[in-house]
N, C-alpha and C positions, 0 to 999 in steps of 0.2 A: 422305313426308318427315318427318312427325311420328314415325314409327317409328324413324327414324335420329336425330332431334334429341334425343329423350328419353334414349336410352342415352348419347349424347355428353355431354349435360348431367350425367347421373349420374356419368359417368367424370370429367368436369372437376371436379365438386363433390368427388368422392372424392380426386382429386389435390390440390385446394386444402386439404382437411381434413388430408391426410397432411403437406403442406408446413407447415401451421399447427402441427401437432404437433412437427415437426422444429424449427421456429422457437421454439416454446415451450421445448423442451429446450435449445436453444442459449442462450436468454435466461436460463434457470435456471442453466446452467453459467457464463455470464458474470457473473451476479449473485454466484455463489459465489466466482469468481475475484476480483471486485471486493471482496467482503467480506474474503477472505484478504489481498489487497494492502493494504486499509485497516488491518487488524490489524498487518501487517508494517510499514507506514509508521509507525503509532503506536509500535510497539516501537523502531523505528530513531530516532524523534524523542526518545523517552525516553533511549535510549543516548547520543544526542548531548548532551542536556541534562546527563546524569550526567558525561559526558566533559568538558563545559565547566566543570562545577562542580569536578571534580577538577583541571582545569587551573588554575582560579582559586586553589584551595587550594595547589597546588604553587607557583604564581607568588608567592603571599603568603608561603609558607614560604621561598622563595628570597630574596625581598626582605628578610625578617627576618634571614636568615643573612648576607646582604650587609651589612645595616646593622650587625649585630654585628661582622662582620669589619672594617668601616670604623672603628667605634668602637675596637676593639682595636688597630687599626693606628695610629690617632691618639693613643691613650694610650701607645704605645710610644715 
């Protein structure tokens, strides 16, 4: 019985080690994907902030122009 048990244990240990290596590789890949997504997220957040700033500037310019037009119309 011991003759059968030892090879079975060795085989199971080898399978577990192989599975562990596969899982380590998957973890490494997922960590890289996470890192890439975090960088992309930061980039998109910066783009949104820049877009909001441009929108505020445009809105301010339009309000200025509207004020000037209203003043010119009142003066006429």
